[in-house]
LUMDRENPA-519241 format. One record per residue (C-alpha): x negated, y negated, z; residue in one letter. Coordinates in Angstrom, 2 decimals, padded with zeros to 5 digits. Layout:
# residues N
<<X; Y; Z>; 'A'>
...
This chain:
# residues 450
<<-043.41; 069.85; -032.39>; 'X'>
<<-039.83; 070.30; -033.55>; 'X'>
<<-037.02; 068.87; -031.44>; 'X'>
<<-034.54; 071.32; -029.85>; 'X'>
<<-031.41; 071.91; -031.88>; 'X'>
<<-029.19; 070.31; -029.20>; 'X'>
<<-031.15; 067.03; -029.20>; 'X'>
<<-029.49; 064.13; -031.06>; 'X'>
<<-031.05; 060.99; -032.42>; 'X'>
<<-029.49; 057.56; -031.89>; 'X'>
<<-028.05; 057.79; -035.39>; 'X'>
<<-026.52; 061.21; -034.61>; 'X'>
<<-025.04; 059.87; -031.36>; 'X'>
<<-023.42; 056.97; -033.19>; 'X'>
<<-021.88; 059.45; -035.62>; 'X'>
<<-020.66; 062.06; -033.13>; 'X'>
<<-019.79; 060.09; -029.99>; 'X'>
<<-016.56; 058.56; -031.37>; 'X'>
<<-015.27; 061.97; -032.46>; 'X'>
<<-016.17; 063.50; -029.10>; 'X'>
<<-014.42; 060.67; -027.28>; 'X'>
<<-011.25; 061.03; -029.35>; 'X'>
<<-011.24; 064.80; -028.89>; 'X'>
<<-011.68; 064.44; -025.12>; 'X'>
<<-008.94; 061.82; -024.90>; 'X'>
<<-006.54; 064.06; -026.76>; 'X'>
<<-007.44; 067.01; -024.55>; 'X'>
<<-006.60; 065.13; -021.35>; 'X'>
<<-003.26; 063.84; -022.69>; 'X'>
<<-001.28; 066.92; -021.52>; 'X'>
<<-002.61; 066.43; -017.97>; 'X'>
<<-001.58; 062.77; -018.04>; 'X'>
<<001.95; 063.67; -019.14>; 'X'>
<<002.17; 066.45; -016.58>; 'X'>
<<001.05; 064.42; -013.56>; 'X'>
<<002.83; 061.13; -014.24>; 'X'>
<<005.24; 060.53; -011.36>; 'X'>
<<003.75; 063.33; -009.24>; 'X'>
<<002.44; 062.76; -005.71>; 'X'>
<<-001.17; 063.45; -004.80>; 'X'>
<<-002.41; 063.27; -001.20>; 'X'>
<<-006.15; 062.53; -001.21>; 'X'>
<<-008.02; 062.96; 002.08>; 'X'>
<<-011.62; 062.31; 003.03>; 'X'>
<<-013.68; 061.92; 006.17>; 'X'>
<<-015.85; 059.06; 007.32>; 'X'>
<<-018.88; 060.91; 005.95>; 'X'>
<<-017.85; 059.87; 002.44>; 'X'>
<<-017.94; 056.22; 003.49>; 'X'>
<<-021.32; 056.59; 005.21>; 'X'>
<<-022.76; 058.25; 002.12>; 'X'>
<<-021.80; 055.33; -000.12>; 'X'>
<<-019.28; 057.22; -002.24>; 'X'>
<<-016.24; 055.05; -001.45>; 'X'>
<<-016.50; 052.55; -004.29>; 'X'>
<<-016.70; 055.15; -007.07>; 'X'>
<<-013.82; 057.10; -005.52>; 'X'>
<<-011.64; 053.98; -005.40>; 'X'>
<<-012.32; 053.34; -009.08>; 'X'>
<<-011.22; 056.87; -009.96>; 'X'>
<<-008.11; 056.64; -007.79>; 'X'>
<<-007.24; 053.32; -009.41>; 'X'>
<<-007.33; 055.05; -012.78>; 'X'>
<<-005.00; 057.78; -011.52>; 'X'>
<<-002.62; 055.14; -010.21>; 'X'>
<<-002.66; 053.36; -013.56>; 'X'>
<<-001.75; 056.68; -015.22>; 'X'>
<<001.36; 056.96; -013.05>; 'X'>
<<000.15; 059.26; -010.27>; 'X'>
<<001.70; 058.42; -006.87>; 'X'>
<<-001.13; 058.32; -004.33>; 'X'>
<<-001.28; 058.71; -000.58>; 'X'>
<<-004.76; 058.16; 000.85>; 'X'>
<<-005.69; 059.60; 004.25>; 'X'>
<<-009.08; 058.72; 005.67>; 'X'>
<<-011.01; 060.06; 008.63>; 'X'>
<<-013.48; 058.26; 010.86>; 'X'>
<<-015.33; 060.80; 013.04>; 'X'>
<<-018.89; 059.63; 012.31>; 'X'>
<<-017.89; 056.00; 012.77>; 'X'>
<<-016.15; 056.78; 016.07>; 'X'>
<<-019.18; 058.71; 017.28>; 'X'>
<<-021.41; 055.77; 016.34>; 'X'>
<<-019.18; 053.40; 018.31>; 'X'>
<<-019.29; 055.74; 021.30>; 'X'>
<<-023.09; 055.91; 021.10>; 'X'>
<<-023.43; 052.12; 020.91>; 'X'>
<<-021.26; 051.74; 023.99>; 'X'>
<<-023.25; 054.32; 025.90>; 'X'>
<<-020.34; 056.73; 026.23>; 'X'>
<<-021.24; 060.40; 026.54>; 'X'>
<<-018.50; 061.68; 024.20>; 'X'>
<<-018.81; 063.02; 020.65>; 'X'>
<<-016.06; 064.28; 018.33>; 'X'>
<<-016.36; 067.33; 016.09>; 'X'>
<<-013.93; 069.36; 014.00>; 'X'>
<<-012.10; 070.88; 016.94>; 'X'>
<<-009.69; 068.89; 019.10>; 'X'>
<<-011.31; 067.23; 022.08>; 'X'>
<<-009.85; 064.99; 024.80>; 'X'>
<<-009.67; 061.31; 023.84>; 'X'>
<<-009.91; 059.03; 026.86>; 'X'>
<<-008.97; 055.34; 026.82>; 'X'>
<<-012.48; 054.17; 025.87>; 'X'>
<<-012.75; 056.70; 023.05>; 'X'>
<<-009.32; 055.67; 021.78>; 'X'>
<<-010.49; 052.05; 021.51>; 'X'>
<<-013.50; 053.24; 019.49>; 'X'>
<<-011.14; 055.22; 017.24>; 'X'>
<<-009.02; 052.11; 016.66>; 'X'>
<<-012.05; 049.99; 015.82>; 'X'>
<<-013.47; 052.57; 013.42>; 'X'>
<<-010.13; 053.14; 011.68>; 'X'>
<<-009.57; 049.41; 011.31>; 'X'>
<<-013.00; 048.88; 009.80>; 'X'>
<<-012.61; 051.68; 007.26>; 'X'>
<<-009.07; 050.60; 006.36>; 'X'>
<<-010.33; 047.10; 005.57>; 'X'>
<<-013.20; 048.50; 003.50>; 'X'>
<<-010.72; 050.57; 001.46>; 'X'>
<<-008.35; 047.65; 000.95>; 'X'>
<<-011.28; 045.46; -000.13>; 'X'>
<<-012.43; 048.09; -002.61>; 'X'>
<<-008.96; 048.29; -004.16>; 'X'>
<<-008.89; 044.48; -004.42>; 'X'>
<<-011.86; 044.32; -006.78>; 'X'>
<<-011.17; 042.87; -010.19>; 'X'>
<<-014.39; 041.64; -011.75>; 'X'>
<<-014.42; 041.58; -015.56>; 'X'>
<<-016.29; 044.38; -017.34>; 'X'>
<<-015.86; 046.77; -014.39>; 'X'>
<<-013.51; 049.75; -013.98>; 'X'>
<<-011.39; 047.64; -011.58>; 'X'>
<<-010.77; 044.82; -014.06>; 'X'>
<<-007.03; 044.03; -014.25>; 'X'>
<<-006.27; 046.79; -011.73>; 'X'>
<<-003.98; 044.74; -009.42>; 'X'>
<<-003.27; 047.63; -007.08>; 'X'>
<<-001.28; 047.17; -003.89>; 'X'>
<<-002.27; 049.18; -000.84>; 'X'>
<<000.26; 049.49; 001.97>; 'X'>
<<-000.36; 050.81; 005.48>; 'X'>
<<002.13; 051.02; 008.33>; 'X'>
<<003.56; 052.93; 011.24>; 'X'>
<<004.73; 055.84; 009.10>; 'X'>
<<003.43; 058.47; 011.55>; 'X'>
<<005.11; 059.37; 014.82>; 'X'>
<<002.70; 061.28; 017.06>; 'X'>
<<002.94; 063.33; 020.21>; 'X'>
<<000.26; 064.16; 022.78>; 'X'>
<<-001.32; 067.57; 022.55>; 'X'>
<<-000.95; 067.68; 026.32>; 'X'>
<<-002.66; 070.02; 028.73>; 'X'>
<<-004.18; 073.18; 027.27>; 'X'>
<<-005.75; 075.79; 029.54>; 'X'>
<<-005.97; 073.23; 032.30>; 'X'>
<<-007.59; 070.51; 030.13>; 'X'>
<<-005.67; 067.26; 029.63>; 'X'>
<<-006.30; 066.06; 026.08>; 'X'>
<<-005.12; 062.54; 027.00>; 'X'>
<<-004.85; 060.43; 023.80>; 'X'>
<<-005.58; 063.28; 021.37>; 'X'>
<<-002.36; 063.85; 019.47>; 'X'>
<<-000.64; 065.74; 016.71>; 'X'>
<<001.89; 064.71; 014.07>; 'X'>
<<005.44; 064.84; 015.42>; 'X'>
<<007.31; 063.24; 012.53>; 'X'>
<<006.69; 061.34; 009.29>; 'X'>
<<008.91; 058.63; 007.87>; 'X'>
<<009.14; 060.34; 004.50>; 'X'>
<<011.85; 058.01; 003.19>; 'X'>
<<009.69; 054.96; 003.86>; 'X'>
<<006.66; 056.63; 002.29>; 'X'>
<<008.65; 057.47; -000.86>; 'X'>
<<010.01; 053.92; -000.99>; 'X'>
<<006.47; 052.52; -001.02>; 'X'>
<<005.36; 055.03; -003.65>; 'X'>
<<008.41; 054.19; -005.79>; 'X'>
<<007.22; 050.58; -005.84>; 'X'>
<<003.97; 051.68; -007.47>; 'X'>
<<001.84; 051.00; -004.39>; 'X'>
<<-000.76; 053.28; -002.81>; 'X'>
<<-000.08; 054.40; 000.76>; 'X'>
<<-003.09; 054.30; 003.07>; 'X'>
<<-002.96; 056.22; 006.35>; 'X'>
<<-005.51; 056.07; 009.15>; 'X'>
<<-005.95; 058.99; 011.61>; 'X'>
<<-003.78; 057.35; 014.26>; 'X'>
<<-000.16; 057.87; 015.22>; 'X'>
<<002.24; 056.20; 017.59>; 'X'>
<<004.77; 057.57; 020.05>; 'X'>
<<008.26; 056.13; 020.65>; 'X'>
<<006.88; 054.71; 023.90>; 'X'>
<<004.31; 052.67; 021.96>; 'X'>
<<001.26; 054.77; 022.81>; 'X'>
<<-001.43; 055.38; 020.19>; 'X'>
<<-002.92; 058.82; 019.61>; 'X'>
<<-006.07; 059.99; 017.89>; 'X'>
<<-005.19; 062.44; 015.09>; 'X'>
<<-007.22; 064.87; 013.00>; 'X'>
<<-007.45; 063.65; 009.41>; 'X'>
<<-007.03; 067.18; 008.05>; 'X'>
<<-003.83; 067.79; 010.01>; 'X'>
<<-002.38; 064.40; 009.08>; 'X'>
<<-003.09; 064.84; 005.36>; 'X'>
<<-001.61; 068.34; 005.36>; 'X'>
<<001.52; 067.19; 007.19>; 'X'>
<<002.01; 064.33; 004.72>; 'X'>
<<001.56; 066.61; 001.69>; 'X'>
<<004.10; 069.08; 003.07>; 'X'>
<<006.59; 066.37; 003.99>; 'X'>
<<006.43; 064.78; 000.51>; 'X'>
<<006.29; 068.12; -001.32>; 'X'>
<<003.16; 066.81; -003.02>; 'X'>
<<001.91; 068.25; -006.25>; 'X'>
<<-001.64; 068.22; -004.91>; 'X'>
<<-003.47; 067.95; -001.61>; 'X'>
<<-007.10; 067.04; -002.31>; 'X'>
<<-009.77; 067.28; 000.38>; 'X'>
<<-013.00; 065.52; -000.54>; 'X'>
<<-015.79; 067.24; 001.37>; 'X'>
<<-019.57; 067.09; 001.47>; 'X'>
<<-019.71; 070.41; -000.41>; 'X'>
<<-017.27; 072.84; 001.17>; 'X'>
<<-016.11; 074.73; -001.89>; 'X'>
<<-015.73; 078.51; -001.89>; 'X'>
<<-018.37; 080.35; -003.90>; 'X'>
<<-018.83; 083.75; -005.51>; 'X'>
<<-021.75; 085.98; -004.58>; 'X'>
<<-023.75; 084.59; -007.52>; 'X'>
<<-023.37; 081.05; -006.14>; 'X'>
<<-020.83; 079.84; -008.71>; 'X'>
<<-017.74; 077.99; -007.47>; 'X'>
<<-014.57; 080.04; -007.06>; 'X'>
<<-012.33; 077.62; -008.95>; 'X'>
<<-009.01; 079.31; -008.17>; 'X'>
<<-008.22; 081.14; -004.96>; 'X'>
<<-004.93; 082.81; -004.10>; 'X'>
<<-003.63; 081.81; -000.68>; 'X'>
<<-003.69; 085.42; 000.51>; 'X'>
<<-007.35; 085.65; -000.48>; 'X'>
<<-008.05; 082.38; 001.33>; 'X'>
<<-006.42; 083.79; 004.47>; 'X'>
<<-008.52; 086.95; 004.14>; 'X'>
<<-011.69; 084.85; 003.95>; 'X'>
<<-010.64; 082.94; 007.06>; 'X'>
<<-009.87; 086.16; 008.92>; 'X'>
<<-013.30; 087.51; 007.99>; 'X'>
<<-014.97; 084.81; 010.09>; 'X'>
<<-017.95; 084.35; 007.76>; 'X'>
<<-017.21; 080.74; 006.78>; 'X'>
<<-018.88; 077.81; 008.48>; 'X'>
<<-016.72; 075.63; 010.71>; 'X'>
<<-016.23; 072.77; 008.26>; 'X'>
<<-015.30; 075.02; 005.32>; 'X'>
<<-012.95; 077.07; 007.47>; 'X'>
<<-011.21; 073.93; 008.69>; 'X'>
<<-010.56; 072.59; 005.21>; 'X'>
<<-009.58; 075.98; 003.80>; 'X'>
<<-007.15; 076.71; 006.63>; 'X'>
<<-005.34; 073.42; 006.05>; 'X'>
<<-005.30; 074.02; 002.29>; 'X'>
<<-003.76; 077.44; 002.89>; 'X'>
<<-001.17; 076.01; 005.27>; 'X'>
<<-000.18; 073.32; 002.76>; 'X'>
<<000.30; 075.79; -000.08>; 'X'>
<<002.24; 078.17; 002.15>; 'X'>
<<004.59; 075.31; 003.06>; 'X'>
<<005.37; 074.27; -000.49>; 'X'>
<<002.50; 072.10; -001.78>; 'X'>
<<001.84; 073.21; -005.36>; 'X'>
<<-001.97; 073.05; -005.24>; 'X'>
<<-004.61; 072.30; -002.61>; 'X'>
<<-008.18; 071.44; -003.63>; 'X'>
<<-011.58; 071.37; -001.92>; 'X'>
<<-013.83; 069.03; -003.89>; 'X'>
<<-017.42; 067.85; -003.38>; 'X'>
<<-017.53; 064.07; -003.11>; 'X'>
<<-021.28; 064.40; -003.63>; 'X'>
<<-020.46; 064.96; -007.31>; 'X'>
<<-019.53; 061.59; -008.81>; 'X'>
<<-016.13; 061.71; -010.49>; 'X'>
<<-015.17; 065.06; -008.95>; 'X'>
<<-011.49; 064.05; -008.65>; 'X'>
<<-011.27; 063.25; -012.37>; 'X'>
<<-013.22; 066.36; -013.33>; 'X'>
<<-010.94; 068.55; -011.22>; 'X'>
<<-007.73; 067.08; -012.60>; 'X'>
<<-008.61; 066.53; -016.25>; 'X'>
<<-010.73; 069.57; -017.09>; 'X'>
<<-009.52; 073.13; -017.37>; 'X'>
<<-011.89; 074.78; -014.89>; 'X'>
<<-012.40; 071.85; -012.54>; 'X'>
<<-015.35; 071.52; -010.20>; 'X'>
<<-013.94; 072.58; -006.85>; 'X'>
<<-011.88; 075.34; -005.28>; 'X'>
<<-008.12; 075.24; -005.89>; 'X'>
<<-005.87; 077.21; -003.53>; 'X'>
<<-002.59; 078.37; -005.04>; 'X'>
<<000.35; 080.47; -003.96>; 'X'>
<<-000.63; 083.17; -006.43>; 'X'>
<<002.46; 085.25; -005.89>; 'X'>
<<006.04; 084.14; -006.00>; 'X'>
<<006.69; 087.74; -005.10>; 'X'>
<<004.02; 090.45; -005.06>; 'X'>
<<001.22; 090.36; -007.59>; 'X'>
<<-000.96; 093.42; -007.10>; 'X'>
<<-003.17; 095.94; -008.85>; 'X'>
<<-001.26; 098.76; -010.51>; 'X'>
<<-001.49; 102.36; -009.30>; 'X'>
<<-000.57; 105.69; -010.86>; 'X'>
<<002.80; 105.42; -009.14>; 'X'>
<<003.55; 102.36; -011.29>; 'X'>
<<002.97; 104.02; -014.68>; 'X'>
<<006.63; 104.90; -015.18>; 'X'>
<<007.76; 101.35; -014.47>; 'X'>
<<005.10; 099.92; -016.83>; 'X'>
<<006.22; 102.30; -019.57>; 'X'>
<<009.84; 101.13; -019.13>; 'X'>
<<008.73; 097.51; -019.45>; 'X'>
<<006.67; 098.20; -022.56>; 'X'>
<<009.06; 100.57; -024.40>; 'X'>
<<011.50; 097.94; -025.81>; 'X'>
<<008.64; 095.78; -027.09>; 'X'>
<<006.93; 098.77; -028.69>; 'X'>
<<010.22; 099.76; -030.31>; 'X'>
<<010.73; 096.35; -031.96>; 'X'>
<<007.09; 096.09; -033.05>; 'X'>
<<006.03; 093.30; -030.68>; 'X'>
<<003.49; 095.58; -028.99>; 'X'>
<<001.37; 098.31; -030.46>; 'X'>
<<002.52; 101.76; -029.24>; 'X'>
<<000.33; 103.08; -026.43>; 'X'>
<<002.05; 106.05; -024.91>; 'X'>
<<002.19; 107.14; -021.30>; 'X'>
<<-001.15; 108.96; -021.46>; 'X'>
<<-003.01; 105.80; -022.52>; 'X'>
<<-001.42; 103.76; -019.73>; 'X'>
<<-002.30; 106.45; -017.17>; 'X'>
<<-005.89; 106.39; -018.41>; 'X'>
<<-006.14; 102.59; -018.26>; 'X'>
<<-003.92; 101.92; -015.25>; 'X'>
<<-006.75; 100.26; -013.31>; 'X'>
<<-006.74; 097.48; -015.94>; 'X'>
<<-003.12; 096.57; -015.13>; 'X'>
<<-001.64; 094.14; -012.62>; 'X'>
<<002.07; 094.26; -011.80>; 'X'>
<<004.68; 091.89; -010.40>; 'X'>
<<006.94; 093.51; -007.83>; 'X'>
<<009.95; 092.25; -005.90>; 'X'>
<<011.84; 094.38; -003.38>; 'X'>
<<010.33; 097.51; -004.87>; 'X'>
<<011.20; 096.55; -008.46>; 'X'>
<<008.37; 096.04; -010.94>; 'X'>
<<009.45; 093.31; -013.35>; 'X'>
<<006.19; 092.16; -014.96>; 'X'>
<<002.72; 093.32; -015.87>; 'X'>
<<-000.49; 092.31; -017.62>; 'X'>
<<-003.69; 094.14; -018.54>; 'X'>
<<-007.22; 092.73; -018.67>; 'X'>
<<-009.84; 094.70; -020.62>; 'X'>
<<-013.43; 093.43; -020.17>; 'X'>
<<-016.11; 093.46; -022.86>; 'X'>
<<-019.14; 092.56; -020.73>; 'X'>
<<-021.73; 092.78; -023.51>; 'X'>
<<-019.93; 089.98; -025.37>; 'X'>
<<-018.91; 087.98; -022.27>; 'X'>
<<-015.31; 088.35; -023.42>; 'X'>
<<-012.10; 089.93; -022.12>; 'X'>
<<-008.83; 090.93; -023.74>; 'X'>
<<-005.45; 090.18; -022.22>; 'X'>
<<-002.80; 092.68; -023.26>; 'X'>
<<000.71; 093.77; -022.34>; 'X'>
<<001.73; 090.46; -020.76>; 'X'>
<<005.37; 091.25; -020.10>; 'X'>
<<008.11; 089.83; -017.88>; 'X'>
<<011.50; 091.56; -017.82>; 'X'>
<<014.11; 089.41; -019.65>; 'X'>
<<016.23; 089.05; -016.52>; 'X'>
<<013.29; 087.48; -014.66>; 'X'>
<<012.00; 085.16; -017.36>; 'X'>
<<012.08; 081.36; -017.14>; 'X'>
<<010.69; 080.93; -013.62>; 'X'>
<<006.99; 080.70; -014.48>; 'X'>
<<006.10; 084.36; -013.99>; 'X'>
<<004.43; 084.54; -017.41>; 'X'>
<<002.26; 081.55; -016.49>; 'X'>
<<001.35; 083.23; -013.22>; 'X'>
<<000.31; 086.46; -014.96>; 'X'>
<<-001.76; 084.43; -017.43>; 'X'>
<<-003.53; 082.54; -014.62>; 'X'>
<<-004.21; 085.82; -012.87>; 'X'>
<<-005.68; 087.38; -016.02>; 'X'>
<<-007.87; 084.31; -016.58>; 'X'>
<<-009.10; 084.40; -012.99>; 'X'>
<<-009.79; 088.14; -013.19>; 'X'>
<<-011.66; 087.69; -016.48>; 'X'>
<<-013.82; 084.89; -015.07>; 'X'>
<<-014.63; 087.03; -012.04>; 'X'>
<<-015.78; 089.77; -014.43>; 'X'>
<<-018.18; 087.32; -016.09>; 'X'>
<<-016.16; 086.62; -019.23>; 'X'>
<<-016.54; 083.27; -020.93>; 'X'>
<<-013.66; 083.76; -023.37>; 'X'>
<<-010.28; 085.47; -023.16>; 'X'>
<<-008.57; 086.74; -026.31>; 'X'>
<<-005.17; 088.15; -027.23>; 'X'>
<<-003.77; 089.88; -030.30>; 'X'>
<<-000.19; 088.98; -031.13>; 'X'>
<<002.30; 089.22; -033.99>; 'X'>
<<005.26; 087.25; -032.57>; 'X'>
<<004.26; 085.06; -029.64>; 'X'>
<<001.53; 082.85; -031.12>; 'X'>
<<003.22; 079.58; -030.15>; 'X'>
<<003.39; 080.58; -026.47>; 'X'>
<<-000.37; 081.11; -026.41>; 'X'>
<<-001.15; 077.97; -028.43>; 'X'>
<<000.79; 075.88; -025.87>; 'X'>
<<-001.43; 077.34; -023.17>; 'X'>
<<-004.77; 076.45; -024.65>; 'X'>
<<-005.50; 079.38; -026.96>; 'X'>
<<-007.02; 078.63; -030.38>; 'X'>
<<-006.58; 080.84; -033.41>; 'X'>
<<-009.62; 082.84; -034.41>; 'X'>
<<-010.32; 085.79; -036.66>; 'X'>
<<-011.18; 089.45; -036.41>; 'X'>
<<-014.86; 088.55; -036.78>; 'X'>
<<-014.62; 086.61; -033.51>; 'X'>
<<-013.71; 089.74; -031.53>; 'X'>
<<-016.25; 091.92; -029.74>; 'X'>
<<-017.71; 094.48; -032.10>; 'X'>
<<-016.21; 097.34; -030.12>; 'X'>
<<-012.76; 095.75; -030.44>; 'X'>
<<-013.24; 095.04; -034.15>; 'X'>
<<-013.75; 098.74; -034.70>; 'X'>
<<-010.32; 099.45; -033.22>; 'X'>
<<-008.45; 096.57; -034.84>; 'X'>
<<-005.26; 097.84; -036.51>; 'X'>
<<-005.27; 096.11; -039.90>; 'X'>
<<-001.83; 097.46; -040.80>; 'X'>
<<-000.30; 095.33; -038.00>; 'X'>
<<-002.29; 092.26; -039.10>; 'X'>
<<-002.16; 090.84; -035.57>; 'X'>
<<-003.25; 087.24; -035.12>; 'X'>
<<-006.27; 086.59; -032.89>; 'X'>
<<-006.13; 083.81; -030.30>; 'X'>
<<-009.05; 082.88; -028.05>; 'X'>
<<-009.30; 080.67; -024.97>; 'X'>
<<-012.48; 079.39; -023.38>; 'X'>
<<-012.67; 080.13; -019.64>; 'X'>
């Protein structure tokens, strides 16, 4: 029986593995350059510790630290607190929603947080030869960085020692990060009167990310990613879409909690918020160093208003396109063609002025899509709007089932190459598109895997 074509012998592996490794290492280099010196807030609940995933996570975070990423770690402890309460015979259990924390429950929270903090510090202190932690020498610093306030009395219920973040010592946090150390925060805060308060891990992590203007807020969950109807992970979600999902009320409590905090963080200035499954080993590295990632990333998709075009927008799209058609950058389309294909367009609008557009034409039989007419008015260029339109077109193409996105260009090849497109040929296009390829323009073909 013949072996499958994708099966390699030991000799084949020896021949191809080095090349694959080098190619992968080169592919991740842009991410390393981009994230060096950036701040990531990584948050996880006590479930991750109970499920035995802590050690592998620490190894991955150590690698990020070695690559120059500034890390703040926020851990939770709900299952450990509940276990302490059970052992002491106390009839109290904590869930996602805020509940009153009496004096006995607060002591359990302190014990659980202290135990987990020590486990984390011990994991970062590993340094055995021939392990990922060899020569790591990572410092982990905890402290009273969080000032808390009591939630108080709500609808007649006194929440006692359940608190919320009042203030963060951002200067002290940055000082620690500037020293190359990792900041470790437990879900406890202290008031100016010296009282301790039980905090929600999700709220604490979000507050820290906002205060530090973090590049990323990463929630490691059991498996609370957002999925499409076919079960695949929705890898990029606009904040407005996340809010619509939350308003729909169909999400389970855990997913809704994480997504609401991700949305809040992005709305308040955090560049990206991620929901990752810690059940997948290496999910943090896969999310950061691969194009698609493995979790759901929430982004502020619109600096202004990114929306589907309507017939009322045709005139504005024509005015955007006209100068580029006149100088030969774009193939002439004419108003009638744009009116016919207007549903393929997305526009950028600010205060009633349309200043950018992009079209996405699907070719479902070939699992491909074409991106066309990516335009930003010259007066609005330089602020990342082109990148935003590209991300939107990629997301729209993936949602349509496309595996590859292609463009035809005569003058902007370098812009697309810098963004992951690889030059192809006319033969690589869908057959339907090959039939309409204008050979007199001799446009270059660039393709990007989605």
